[in-house]
C-alpha positions as CSV (number, residue, x, y, z in Angstrom):
1,M,0.0,0.0,0.0
2,T,1.5,3.3,-1.1
3,E,1.7,6.5,1.0
4,S,-0.3,8.4,-1.6
5,W,-3.1,5.9,-1.5
6,V,-3.2,6.0,2.3
7,N,-3.3,9.8,2.2
8,S,-6.1,9.8,-0.3
9,A,-8.2,7.4,1.7
10,E,-7.5,9.5,4.8
11,R,-8.9,12.6,3.0
12,I,-12.1,11.0,1.8
13,G,-12.8,8.7,4.7
14,A,-13.4,4.9,4.7
15,D,-16.1,3.2,2.6
16,L,-18.8,1.8,4.9
17,H,-21.2,-1.1,4.4
18,L,-24.3,-0.3,6.6
19,E,-27.6,-2.0,6.7
20,L,-30.4,0.5,7.5
21,S,-33.0,-1.7,9.0
22,G,-35.1,-2.1,12.1
23,P,-37.7,0.2,13.8
24,G,-37.7,3.9,13.5
25,G,-36.9,6.3,10.7
26,R,-33.8,6.6,8.5
27,R,-31.9,8.6,11.1
28,A,-32.6,6.1,13.9
29,A,-31.5,3.2,11.6
30,L,-28.3,4.9,10.6
31,T,-27.5,5.8,14.2
32,R,-28.1,2.2,15.2
33,A,-26.0,0.8,12.3
34,L,-23.0,3.1,13.1
35,R,-23.1,2.3,16.8
36,E,-23.1,-1.5,16.1
37,A,-20.2,-1.1,13.6
38,V,-18.2,0.6,16.4
39,R,-19.3,-1.8,19.1
40,G,-18.5,-4.8,17.0
41,G,-15.1,-3.6,16.0
42,R,-15.8,-3.1,12.3
43,L,-14.9,0.5,12.8
44,A,-11.7,0.7,14.8
45,A,-10.8,3.6,17.2
46,G,-9.4,6.5,15.2
47,T,-11.1,5.6,11.9
48,R,-12.2,8.6,9.9
49,L,-15.8,8.5,8.8
50,P,-17.0,9.7,5.3
51,P,-18.2,13.3,5.0
52,Y,-21.9,13.9,5.3
53,R,-22.3,14.4,1.6
54,S,-20.4,11.2,0.6
55,L,-22.2,8.9,3.0
56,A,-25.6,10.5,2.2
57,A,-25.1,9.8,-1.5
58,D,-23.9,6.2,-0.9
59,L,-26.9,5.4,1.3
60,G,-29.5,7.5,-0.6
61,V,-30.5,9.6,2.4
62,A,-30.5,13.4,3.1
63,R,-27.3,15.1,4.3
64,N,-29.2,16.3,7.4
65,T,-30.0,12.6,8.3
66,V,-26.2,11.8,8.3
67,A,-25.3,15.0,10.2
68,D,-28.0,14.3,12.9
69,A,-26.8,10.7,13.3
70,Y,-23.1,11.8,13.6
71,A,-24.1,14.5,16.2
72,E,-26.1,12.0,18.3
73,L,-23.1,9.6,18.4
74,V,-20.7,12.4,19.3
75,A,-23.0,13.3,22.1
76,E,-23.0,9.7,23.3
77,G,-19.2,9.5,23.1
78,W,-18.9,7.0,20.3
79,L,-17.5,9.6,17.8
80,T,-15.4,12.7,18.0
81,A,-15.7,15.8,15.7
82,R,-13.0,18.5,15.3
83,Q,-12.7,21.3,12.8
84,G,-10.4,20.2,10.0
85,S,-10.1,16.7,11.3
86,G,-13.5,15.4,10.4
87,T,-15.6,12.9,12.3
88,R,-13.7,9.9,13.8
89,V,-14.4,6.9,16.0
90,A,-13.6,7.9,19.6
91,E,-10.4,6.3,21.0
92,R,-12.2,5.0,24.1
93,A,-14.9,3.3,22.0
94,E,-13.9,-0.3,22.7
95,P,-15.3,-3.0,20.5
96,L,-17.2,-5.9,22.1
97,R,-14.7,-8.5,23.3
98,R,-15.6,-12.0,22.0
99,A,-15.1,-15.0,24.1
100,A,-12.0,-17.0,23.2
101,R,-12.8,-19.7,20.8
102,T,-11.0,-23.0,20.4
103,P,-9.4,-23.1,17.0
104,V,-10.8,-25.7,14.7
105,K,-8.2,-27.8,13.0
106,A,-8.5,-28.2,9.3
107,P,-8.9,-31.8,8.2
108,A,-5.7,-33.5,7.3
109,R,-5.1,-33.4,3.6
110,A,-5.1,-36.8,2.0
111,R,-1.7,-37.9,0.9
112,G,-1.2,-38.4,-2.8
113,P,0.2,-41.6,-4.3
114,R,3.8,-42.4,-3.9
115,H,4.1,-43.0,-7.6
116,D,1.7,-41.4,-10.0
117,L,1.1,-43.4,-13.2
118,R,-2.5,-42.3,-13.8
119,Q,-3.6,-41.7,-17.4
120,G,-5.0,-38.5,-18.8
121,T,-3.0,-36.0,-16.7
122,P,0.0,-34.0,-18.1
123,D,3.1,-33.2,-16.0
124,A,1.8,-30.3,-13.9
125,S,5.4,-29.2,-13.2
126,A,5.9,-28.5,-16.9
127,F,3.2,-25.8,-17.2
128,P,4.8,-22.9,-19.2
129,R,4.4,-20.3,-16.4
130,A,6.6,-17.6,-17.9
131,A,5.2,-17.9,-21.4
132,W,1.7,-18.0,-20.2
133,A,2.2,-15.0,-17.9
134,A,3.7,-13.1,-20.9
135,S,0.6,-13.9,-23.0
136,Y,-1.7,-13.0,-20.2
137,R,0.0,-9.6,-19.8
138,R,-0.1,-8.9,-23.5
139,A,-3.8,-10.0,-23.7
140,L,-4.7,-7.7,-20.8
141,Q,-3.0,-4.7,-22.3
142,A,-4.6,-5.3,-25.7
143,A,-8.1,-6.2,-24.5
144,P,-10.8,-3.7,-25.5
145,N,-13.0,-2.3,-22.7
146,E,-15.9,-4.4,-23.8
147,A,-14.0,-7.6,-23.0
148,F,-14.5,-6.9,-19.3
149,G,-18.3,-7.0,-19.7
150,P,-20.6,-10.0,-20.1
151,G,-19.0,-12.6,-22.3
152,D,-20.2,-13.8,-25.7
153,P,-21.5,-17.4,-25.3
154,A,-19.7,-18.4,-28.5
155,G,-16.4,-17.3,-26.9
156,R,-14.0,-14.5,-27.7
157,R,-13.6,-13.8,-31.3
158,E,-9.8,-13.6,-30.9
159,L,-9.7,-17.1,-29.6
160,R,-12.0,-18.6,-32.2
161,E,-10.0,-17.0,-35.0
162,A,-6.7,-18.3,-33.5
163,L,-8.2,-21.8,-33.2
164,T,-9.5,-21.7,-36.8
165,D,-6.0,-21.2,-38.1
166,Y,-4.3,-23.6,-35.6
167,L,-6.8,-26.5,-36.0
168,A,-6.5,-26.2,-39.8
169,R,-2.7,-26.3,-39.7
170,A,-2.2,-28.9,-37.0
171,R,-5.2,-31.2,-37.2
172,G,-6.7,-30.7,-40.7
173,V,-9.9,-29.2,-39.4
174,R,-12.0,-27.3,-41.9
175,T,-14.0,-24.5,-40.2
176,E,-14.4,-20.8,-39.6
177,P,-14.7,-18.8,-36.4
178,D,-18.5,-18.6,-36.5
179,R,-18.7,-22.4,-36.3
180,I,-16.5,-22.7,-33.1
181,V,-18.1,-22.5,-29.7
182,V,-15.7,-22.2,-26.7
183,C,-16.5,-24.4,-23.7
184,S,-14.8,-25.5,-20.5
185,G,-13.7,-28.9,-21.7
186,F,-15.1,-32.2,-23.2
187,A,-17.5,-32.9,-20.3
188,H,-19.0,-29.4,-20.7
189,A,-19.4,-30.1,-24.4
190,L,-21.3,-33.2,-23.7
191,R,-23.5,-31.4,-21.2
192,L,-24.3,-28.7,-23.8
193,L,-25.1,-31.3,-26.5
194,F,-27.1,-33.7,-24.3
195,G,-27.8,-31.9,-21.1
196,Q,-31.5,-31.3,-21.6
197,G,-32.5,-34.9,-22.3
198,A,-35.2,-35.2,-25.0
199,G,-35.1,-31.5,-25.5
200,G,-31.3,-31.3,-26.0
201,V,-29.3,-30.4,-29.1
202,L,-28.7,-34.1,-29.7
203,R,-30.7,-37.2,-28.5
204,G,-29.8,-40.7,-27.8
205,P,-29.3,-43.6,-28.0
206,L,-25.6,-42.8,-28.6
207,G,-23.1,-45.3,-30.1
208,V,-19.9,-45.4,-28.1
209,E,-16.7,-47.4,-28.1
210,A,-16.8,-50.5,-25.8
211,Y,-13.9,-49.0,-23.8
212,G,-13.8,-45.4,-22.7
213,L,-14.2,-43.1,-19.7
214,D,-16.8,-44.2,-17.2
215,F,-17.1,-40.5,-16.2
216,H,-18.4,-39.6,-19.7
217,R,-20.8,-42.6,-19.7
218,G,-22.1,-41.5,-16.3
219,L,-22.6,-38.0,-17.4
220,L,-24.7,-39.2,-20.4
221,A,-26.7,-41.5,-18.2
222,T,-27.5,-38.6,-15.9
223,A,-28.9,-36.8,-18.9
224,G,-31.0,-39.7,-19.8
225,V,-29.0,-40.8,-22.8
226,R,-28.6,-44.6,-23.4
227,T,-25.2,-45.6,-24.8
228,V,-24.7,-48.6,-27.1
229,P,-21.2,-50.1,-27.0
230,L,-19.4,-50.9,-30.2
231,P,-16.8,-53.7,-30.0
232,L,-13.1,-52.9,-30.7
233,D,-10.5,-54.9,-32.7
234,E,-7.1,-54.1,-34.1
235,H,-8.6,-51.5,-36.5
236,G,-10.6,-49.6,-33.9
237,A,-14.3,-49.4,-33.3
238,R,-16.6,-51.8,-35.3
239,V,-18.6,-48.9,-36.9
240,D,-20.0,-51.4,-39.4
241,L,-22.3,-52.6,-36.6
242,L,-24.0,-49.3,-36.5
243,E,-26.1,-50.5,-39.5
244,R,-27.7,-53.1,-37.1
245,E,-28.4,-50.5,-34.4
246,R,-31.3,-48.7,-36.1
247,A,-32.2,-46.7,-32.9
248,V,-28.7,-45.1,-32.6
249,R,-29.0,-41.4,-33.5
250,A,-25.3,-40.4,-33.2
251,V,-21.9,-41.9,-32.4
252,L,-19.0,-40.8,-30.1
253,L,-15.5,-41.9,-31.2
254,T,-11.8,-41.3,-30.4
255,P,-10.6,-41.8,-34.0
256,A,-7.1,-40.5,-33.8
257,H,-6.1,-42.6,-30.8
258,Q,-8.7,-44.9,-29.3
259,F,-9.0,-44.4,-25.5
260,P,-7.7,-46.3,-23.7
261,T,-6.6,-49.3,-25.9
262,G,-4.7,-47.2,-28.4
263,G,-4.5,-47.1,-32.1
264,P,-6.2,-45.0,-34.8
265,L,-9.5,-45.8,-36.5
266,H,-8.7,-47.6,-39.7
267,P,-9.1,-45.3,-42.8
268,E,-11.9,-47.5,-44.3
269,R,-13.8,-47.2,-41.1
270,R,-13.3,-43.5,-40.9
271,S,-14.9,-43.1,-44.3
272,A,-17.6,-45.7,-43.4
273,V,-18.7,-43.9,-40.3
274,V,-19.0,-40.6,-42.1
275,D,-21.0,-42.3,-44.8
276,W,-23.3,-43.7,-42.1
277,A,-23.9,-40.3,-40.7
278,R,-24.7,-38.9,-44.1
279,A,-27.2,-41.7,-44.8
280,R,-28.9,-41.4,-41.4
281,G,-28.9,-37.6,-41.4
282,T,-27.0,-37.7,-38.1
283,V,-23.6,-36.7,-36.7
284,V,-20.3,-38.2,-35.4
285,L,-18.8,-36.7,-32.2
286,E,-15.0,-36.7,-32.5
287,D,-13.1,-36.6,-29.1
288,D,-9.7,-35.3,-30.2
289,Y,-8.3,-35.7,-26.6
290,D,-4.6,-36.0,-27.4
291,G,-4.4,-35.2,-31.1
292,E,-1.1,-33.2,-30.7
293,F,1.0,-36.1,-29.3
294,R,2.2,-38.4,-32.1
295,Y,5.6,-40.2,-31.9
296,D,6.1,-43.1,-34.3
297,R,3.9,-42.3,-37.3
298,K,2.6,-39.5,-39.4
299,P,-0.1,-37.6,-37.5
300,V,-3.6,-38.7,-38.1
301,G,-5.8,-35.8,-39.3
302,A,-9.1,-35.0,-37.7
303,L,-12.1,-37.0,-38.8
304,Q,-13.9,-33.7,-39.2
305,G,-11.9,-32.9,-42.3
306,L,-13.8,-35.6,-44.2
307,D,-17.1,-33.9,-43.8
308,P,-17.5,-30.7,-41.6
309,E,-21.3,-31.0,-41.8
310,R,-21.4,-34.5,-40.3
311,V,-18.7,-34.4,-37.6
312,I,-18.6,-32.4,-34.3
313,H,-14.9,-32.0,-33.5
314,I,-14.2,-31.5,-29.7
315,G,-10.9,-30.6,-28.2
316,S,-9.3,-28.9,-25.2
317,V,-6.0,-27.9,-23.6
318,S,-6.3,-30.3,-20.7
319,K,-3.6,-32.6,-22.1
320,S,-1.4,-30.1,-24.0
321,L,-1.3,-27.4,-21.2
322,S,-3.3,-28.1,-18.1
323,P,-6.8,-29.3,-17.1
324,A,-6.8,-26.4,-14.6
325,L,-7.3,-23.9,-17.5
326,R,-10.8,-25.3,-18.2
327,L,-10.7,-24.3,-21.9
328,G,-12.0,-26.3,-24.8
329,W,-13.9,-25.9,-28.1
330,M,-16.5,-27.5,-30.3
331,V,-16.2,-27.2,-34.1
332,L,-19.8,-27.5,-35.2
333,P,-21.7,-28.2,-38.4
334,E,-23.6,-25.0,-39.3
335,R,-27.0,-26.4,-38.2
336,Y,-25.9,-27.0,-34.7
337,V,-24.3,-23.6,-33.9
338,G,-27.6,-21.9,-33.0
339,P,-28.9,-24.7,-30.8
340,V,-25.6,-25.1,-28.9
341,L,-25.5,-21.3,-28.2
342,A,-29.1,-21.4,-27.0
343,A,-28.2,-24.3,-24.7
344,K,-25.2,-22.3,-23.4
345,G,-27.2,-19.2,-22.6
346,E,-27.0,-15.5,-23.3
347,R,-23.7,-14.9,-21.5
348,E,-20.5,-16.8,-21.1
349,A,-20.8,-18.5,-17.7
350,W,-18.1,-21.1,-17.9
351,A,-14.8,-20.2,-19.5
352,S,-12.9,-17.1,-18.3
353,V,-12.8,-14.4,-20.9
354,L,-9.3,-13.4,-19.7
355,D,-8.1,-16.9,-20.1
356,Q,-9.6,-17.1,-23.6
357,L,-7.7,-13.9,-24.6
358,A,-4.5,-15.3,-23.1
359,L,-4.9,-18.6,-24.9
360,A,-5.5,-16.7,-28.2
361,D,-2.2,-14.8,-27.7
362,F,-0.5,-18.0,-26.6
363,V,-1.5,-19.7,-29.9
364,V,-0.8,-16.7,-32.2
365,S,2.6,-16.0,-30.7
366,G,3.8,-19.5,-31.4
367,S,4.1,-20.4,-27.7
368,Y,1.5,-23.1,-27.9
369,D,3.4,-24.8,-30.7
370,R,6.7,-24.6,-28.8
371,Q,5.1,-26.0,-25.7
372,V,3.5,-29.0,-27.6
373,R,6.8,-29.7,-29.3
374,R,8.7,-29.6,-26.0
375,M,6.2,-31.9,-24.2
376,R,6.1,-34.2,-27.2
377,Q,9.8,-34.8,-26.9
378,R,9.6,-35.2,-23.1
379,Y,6.7,-37.7,-23.2
380,R,8.3,-39.7,-26.0
381,R,11.5,-40.0,-23.9
382,R,9.3,-41.2,-21.0
383,R,7.5,-43.7,-23.2
384,D,10.8,-45.1,-24.5
385,R,12.1,-45.3,-20.9
386,L,9.0,-47.3,-19.9
387,V,9.3,-49.7,-22.9
388,T,13.0,-50.2,-22.3
389,A,12.5,-51.0,-18.6
390,L,9.7,-53.5,-19.4
391,A,11.8,-55.2,-22.0
392,A,14.6,-55.6,-19.4
393,H,12.5,-56.6,-16.4
394,A,9.3,-58.0,-17.7
395,P,9.8,-59.1,-21.3
396,H,6.7,-61.3,-21.2
397,I,4.5,-58.1,-20.9
398,E,3.3,-56.7,-24.2
399,V,3.1,-53.0,-24.5
400,T,0.5,-51.5,-26.9
401,G,-1.1,-48.2,-27.8
402,I,2.3,-46.4,-27.6
403,A,2.4,-44.7,-31.0
404,A,0.7,-41.6,-29.6
405,G,-0.9,-40.2,-26.5
406,L,0.1,-40.0,-22.8
407,H,-0.4,-43.6,-21.7
408,A,0.4,-47.2,-22.7
409,V,-1.5,-50.4,-22.2
410,L,0.3,-53.3,-20.6
411,R,-1.2,-56.7,-21.6
412,L,-1.3,-59.0,-18.6
413,P,-1.7,-62.8,-18.3
414,P,-5.4,-63.8,-18.1
415,G,-6.9,-63.5,-14.7
416,S,-4.0,-61.3,-13.3
417,E,-5.4,-57.8,-13.7
418,R,-7.2,-57.4,-10.4
419,S,-4.4,-58.8,-8.3
420,T,-1.8,-56.6,-10.1
421,V,-3.9,-53.5,-9.5
422,K,-4.2,-54.4,-5.9
423,A,-0.5,-55.0,-5.6
424,A,0.2,-51.6,-7.2
425,A,-2.0,-49.9,-4.7
426,W,-0.2,-51.5,-1.8
427,Q,3.1,-50.1,-3.2
428,G,1.6,-46.6,-3.5
429,I,1.4,-46.8,-7.3
430,A,-1.6,-45.0,-8.8
431,L,-2.8,-46.6,-12.1
432,D,-5.9,-48.2,-13.6
433,G,-6.8,-51.7,-14.8
434,L,-8.2,-52.0,-18.3
435,A,-11.5,-53.4,-17.0
436,A,-12.3,-50.0,-15.3
437,F,-12.9,-48.5,-18.8
438,R,-15.2,-51.2,-20.2
439,H,-18.8,-50.4,-20.9
440,P,-21.1,-52.4,-18.5
441,A,-22.9,-53.9,-21.5
442,A,-19.8,-54.8,-23.5
443,A,-17.9,-58.1,-23.6
444,A,-14.4,-58.2,-22.2
445,T,-12.8,-58.3,-25.6
446,A,-9.6,-56.4,-24.7
447,G,-8.4,-59.0,-22.1
448,D,-6.5,-58.2,-18.9
449,G,-4.2,-55.1,-18.8
450,L,-3.0,-52.0,-17.1
451,V,-3.4,-48.5,-18.3
452,V,-0.2,-46.7,-17.4
453,G,0.2,-43.0,-17.8
454,Y,3.7,-41.7,-18.3
455,A,3.0,-38.0,-18.2
456,A,1.6,-37.2,-14.8
457,A,4.7,-37.9,-12.7
458,A,7.2,-35.0,-12.3
459,E,10.5,-35.5,-14.2
460,H,12.5,-36.3,-11.1
461,A,10.0,-38.9,-9.9
462,Y,9.4,-40.8,-13.1
463,G,12.3,-43.3,-12.9
464,A,11.3,-44.5,-9.4
465,A,7.7,-44.9,-10.6
466,V,8.7,-47.1,-13.5
467,E,11.0,-49.2,-11.2
468,A,8.2,-49.7,-8.7
469,L,5.8,-50.7,-11.5
470,C,8.2,-53.4,-12.8
471,G,8.3,-54.8,-9.2
472,V,4.5,-55.5,-9.1
473,L,4.0,-57.0,-12.5
474,P,3.1,-60.7,-12.6
475,P,5.9,-63.1,-13.5
476,G,6.2,-64.7,-16.9
C-alpha cells in the first residue's frame, strides 16, 4: 500500500457497508448501524468516517440525516468531531470482546500416491508459467474495454480466429470462427449437447466405443442418454455394426487414438462412419483428446476434415497445457451452432474471458506450438524409458497403444489384472486396470491389462515410478 493511497483514503474517509433496517426512521436506523459497527469492532478507534455528503449519497439519504446521526453519536461518546479533522471513531470506544474460541483444526489433507502413473493427466510441473504470464499480460494490455463486460457465449472472437488457423494447420480441421463455440472442456461439451435430455441439441441412443471413460458414460446416463457399445478390434471401433443399431442417433469416437486401448480408427472405417452419418442424417462426435501427441507415425488428421457437416470436433488444452485452465472448443456443423449457443445461454458463464484472450495470444505468438513440441519430446522419452524398462525386467509383458498419447496399455496374463492393480495400490502406485474402462454392456474383448500414464509424474520422480511398476507385474 503506497503512502499516496493512504493519504487519499484518509482525506475522503473509509467506505462503509451499513444495513439501515429495524424500527424507527432513517436517522434512527443509521445511528443504530454506526453504533453497532463501532461496538462490534468493524470501525476501529481513530477511523475517519466519510463526510456527510459522501455517506448520504452512498446510502440514498438526506445530508441532514447523516449530520444528525453523527451529532447524536458524538454526544454519546462513540464519535469525535473536530474542525479540520472530520468525524472519527472515539479512542475510548472499545469493541465488544468476544469469548476465546478453540481453534478448529483443518482436516488432514489426504496424501497423494507415492508413484503417479495415472492416465489422462499431463506433467503439472511442466506448465509454461513464464510464457503463459507473458501472454496474459499482452492480452490484458490489448483487450478492449468491452472484453470486461458480459462474455459472448460463443467465446471471444480472438480465440475462435486463432483456433481456426491452428486446427486447420495442426489437425486438418476445416472450419471458420463462427462455427466454433468455446466451452470449458469435453465434459462441458457433452452437457451442452445432451444436457436437456429429450429437448437437448442431440438425442440418444448414442453409439460409443466399448472401452472409454466411465465418467463420460455416467454424465450421459444422468442426462437420460442410453449408450450402445461398439466392439473394438485391431482396426478400432466396429462402426460397421451401426447398421444393425437402427435406434442409434449419433456416435461418439476417439478416432485419432482410441481411448484407452490405443491405435487409430482404420481409414476405411473413418470413411464408413461418415457415410453412415450422411445416410442417417445424423452426426459423429469426435473426441480429439490428445491429437497433438504423435511419436512413431505420421499424425492422423481430424475426422472432421472428411465432412465438416457430419462431424462435431471437440478438443481442449487439458492434455497439452493443463486441465486447470478449463478451456475447450467445439467445431460444429452449421445447423448445430444456434442450438448449442441457445443451450449455453445469453452470457459466457463457464470459460474465463481473460483466459480465452491469453490462450489466443499463446497460440498466435507460437508459444503453444513450442510447448507442444517440448512436451512431445519429453513424453516420447518417458514412453521409451517405460518400454526399455519393461523389456529388461518383464519381457513377457506386451506394451500396446504407444504410437501416440500420454499412456500405454500393458497386456497381462489372463486373470491377473485385479491382483496386479491391488499389488500396485499396496506399493503406492496409482494406475488403472483396463477393466475399469469397459462399458457395462460390453464383452471383455480387450483382455486383462493395465493403463499406465507416463505423463503425470514429475520428471525427477518418473524413474522411481517405473521401477516400482516393474516390481509389481506378474511373473512370466
